[in-house]
N, C-alpha and C positions, 0 to 999 in steps of 0.2 A: 117680108120686109124687102123694100127696094131702095137702093141708094143710087142717085143719078143726078144729072143736071137738067135744068129747065130746057136746054137746047135739045135734049133727047126725050122729052116728055111724051111726044107722040108715039114712041115705041110701046108705051104702056096704056095708051088710051083705050085699047080693046078689052082691057081687063074688067071694066065696070061701065055701065051705061052713062053714068054721070062724069066719068073721067074726062071726056072731051070738053065738056063745059067747064070743069074745074081747071084744066090746063089752059083753056082759052082765057079764063079770068086771070090766071097768073101771068100769062103772056101779054094781055091787052090792057091791063090796068096799071096805072102809075102807082105801084105799091108803096114806094118811098114817100108819096104824098099823103098816104092814109095815116090818120092818127090811130093810136092804139084803141081797139074796140072791136065790136062785132059788126059784120057786114053781110046782109042777106044776098044770096045769089039766086037760089031756087027754094025759097021758104026754108023749112026745117030739113029738107033733103040735102041741101048743099049751101053752106055758108062759110064765111072766112072770119078768122079772129087774128087781128094784128096785135102782136105782143112786143113790148120793149122791156127788158129786164136785165138786171145784173146776173151774171152767171154764178153758179154754185159749184162746190167741189163734188167729185165723184161720191165721196162718203155721204154728202148731204142729199144727193139725188136718190129718189125712190123710183123703182120700176112701177109703171102704171099700165093699165089696159082699159080698153073700151069695148063694149059689146055692140052698141048701136051704130057707131061711126068708125069709118076708116079715116086716118089722119094723113094728110100730105103736109109736111112741115118744111117750108122753104125758107132758108136763111137769107136775110137781106143785108145785114151788117153783123160783123163779129164772126166768131167761130163757135159753133154749137157742137160739142162732143157728146153725141147722144148714145146712151147705153141701149143694148138690145139683148133680149133673151126670149126663146120660144115660151109662150104662155104655159104650155103643157109641162115645162120644166120648172115652173115657179112653185115653190113649196111653202113659202113663208108670208101668207097674206097679213096685212096690217089690220084689216077689218073686212066685213062683208062688202060685196059689190053695192055701190050706191047708184040705184037706177035713175034717180032724179038728175044726178050729175054725170051719169054714164061713166063711172070710173071705179077702179079698184087698185089699191096700192099694195106693193110687196116689198119685203126687206131683202129678198134675194139679190145676189150680186149679178150684174149683167154678164152675159157670156162674151160679149165683145163691145167695143166702143167705136163709134163712127165719127171721125172728125169731119164735120159738115161746114164747108166754107160758104160765103155768099154766092148765090146762084145755084147752089146744090140743094137737093131735098132728100128727105127720108119719107118713105111711104110705109105706114104701119097699118096692117090689117088687124082685125079683132084677135087673131091668134098670136100677135106680136106684143110682148111687154116691152116698154121703152121708158128710158129715163132721160128726158130732155133738159135743156138749159144748163149744161155743164160747160163752164168756161172760166177763165181768169179775168174776163172783161165783160163788157155789156154786149147783149145780143138783141137784135131786132129781127123778127121773123113774122111770117104769115102762116097760119095753120088753117088748112081747108078741112072742114068736117063733111064727110060724104056718107050718107045713109048706107049702111052695110047691106041692107036687104030687106 
């Protein structure tokens, strides 16, 4: 898991072949002009999802993980307090992994919470369970899905 600002994104570009294109999209696109929805960048290997949602409480948020994709979750408006826990420490799955949706949920409590303001992002790898959209207000964010490998 990485927590940083878009201004420092190039420090992480070497970690994956698609990260340079992902960070270029985040820097070069008028993200606030995009309506909620899915936006292709490089087919199924790299795409963006723009979300606008009301936040939920820590108790309502469930940890989730993905096997096929790495997430870069950049907050545009609001404050997203994202929960995090190493996937290897998660012991309470809600159900089996859903391959079609590339997701599995857990009832475990996050090990830490990351208050993510506008302009900051959390980067979650497949070994990171995360609980996004925790806030007392509305959140607008873009999530880049990057094929893990």
